[in-house]
C-alpha positions as CSV (number, residue, x, y, z in Angstrom):
1,S,-40.0,114.0,87.6
2,D,-42.5,116.9,87.5
3,S,-45.7,117.3,86.4
4,T,-47.0,118.6,82.8
5,L,-49.9,119.6,80.8
6,V,-49.7,119.8,77.1
7,A,-52.1,121.2,74.7
8,A,-51.8,121.7,70.8
9,W,-54.6,123.0,68.3
10,I,-54.0,122.6,64.3
11,S,-57.0,124.5,62.6
12,D,-57.6,125.2,58.7
13,S,-55.6,122.7,57.0
14,V,-55.6,124.2,53.3
15,D,-53.5,124.2,50.3
16,L,-51.9,127.6,50.2
17,K,-52.1,127.3,46.3
18,T,-55.6,126.6,45.8
19,G,-57.3,127.5,49.2
20,L,-59.1,124.0,49.1
21,P,-58.8,121.9,52.3
22,L,-56.1,119.1,51.8
23,A,-57.2,115.7,51.4
24,R,-57.6,113.6,55.2
25,R,-56.4,116.6,56.8
26,P,-58.7,118.1,59.7
27,R,-59.7,121.3,59.3
28,H,-59.7,121.6,63.1
29,R,-57.6,119.0,65.8
30,A,-56.6,119.4,69.4
31,T,-54.5,117.3,71.8
32,V,-54.1,117.6,75.6
33,S,-51.7,115.6,77.2
34,A,-51.2,115.7,81.0
35,T,-48.2,113.7,83.0
36,L,-48.3,113.1,86.4
37,A,-45.1,112.0,88.4
38,L,-46.2,109.3,90.8
39,G,-43.9,109.5,93.4
40,E,-40.0,109.1,92.6
41,R,-39.8,106.3,90.5
42,A,-43.0,106.5,88.1
43,D,-44.8,108.8,85.8
44,A,-48.0,108.6,84.3
45,T,-49.5,110.3,81.0
46,M,-53.1,110.6,79.5
47,S,-53.8,112.3,76.1
48,V,-56.9,113.1,74.7
49,M,-56.9,114.0,70.9
50,T,-60.1,114.8,69.1
51,V,-60.0,115.1,65.1
52,G,-62.5,117.3,63.4
53,T,-64.2,116.2,60.1
54,R,-62.0,115.9,56.9
55,F,-62.6,114.6,53.3
56,D,-60.8,111.9,51.5
57,S,-59.0,112.6,48.3
58,D,-62.2,111.2,46.2
59,G,-64.6,113.9,48.2
60,S,-65.9,111.2,50.8
61,R,-66.4,112.7,54.0
62,L,-64.3,111.0,57.1
63,P,-66.4,111.6,60.1
64,D,-64.9,113.4,63.5
65,Y,-63.5,111.1,66.2
66,E,-61.8,111.5,70.0
67,R,-59.2,108.9,70.9
68,V,-57.9,108.5,74.6
69,D,-54.4,107.4,75.4
70,A,-52.4,106.5,78.5
71,S,-48.8,105.2,79.7
72,I,-47.0,104.6,82.7
73,T,-43.3,104.3,83.1
74,Y,-41.9,103.0,86.1
75,R,-38.2,102.9,87.0
76,L,-37.2,100.1,88.4
77,V,-33.3,100.5,89.1
78,T,-31.0,103.2,87.6
79,G,-31.4,102.5,83.8
80,I,-34.1,100.0,83.6
81,S,-37.7,101.2,82.9
82,L,-40.7,99.1,82.4
83,H,-43.4,100.8,80.4
84,L,-47.2,99.9,80.0
85,R,-48.9,101.8,77.0
86,A,-52.4,101.8,76.1
87,S,-54.2,103.5,73.1
88,N,-57.6,103.9,72.0
89,L,-58.9,103.4,75.7
90,L,-62.5,103.8,75.1
91,D,-62.8,101.1,72.1
92,Q,-63.7,104.1,69.3
93,H,-64.3,103.2,65.8
94,Y,-62.9,105.2,63.5
95,E,-61.3,105.9,59.9
96,E,-58.2,107.7,59.6
97,L,-58.4,106.5,55.4
98,T,-61.7,105.5,53.9
99,G,-62.3,101.8,54.1
100,Y,-59.1,101.0,56.6
101,T,-60.8,100.9,60.6
102,S,-58.2,102.1,63.4
103,P,-57.5,99.5,65.6
104,G,-59.8,99.1,69.0
105,L,-58.0,99.1,72.5
106,Q,-54.7,97.9,72.2
107,G,-51.6,97.9,74.9
108,W,-48.2,97.5,74.9
109,V,-45.4,96.5,77.6
110,G,-42.0,97.3,77.3
111,L,-38.7,97.3,79.0
112,T,-35.8,100.3,78.3
113,V,-32.3,99.1,79.4
114,R,-29.7,102.0,79.2
115,P,-26.0,101.9,80.0
């Protein structure tokens, strides 16, 4: 595997007909992800996302937030990989929609089997 760095930036989310901001869409949002090869059999990925202030459909302000996620993939044998993933590593409290708090720190374990 190769090591990679990916960055994405979204800016000025507006309704093209009215020129008004789109509901629940931040004016600015950025994500940076880095994947590092850990030898021949493993990869680790970390991503940081920042979401700027946005407004709900009723006009209420949704504050900006940051979220950090990480994952590791380990290839056990040909065709079988173990995956570990953690979302919201810093246990940030934020709302993507008014009144609906997002989950805190979460973790997943998975196994991929390919013929």
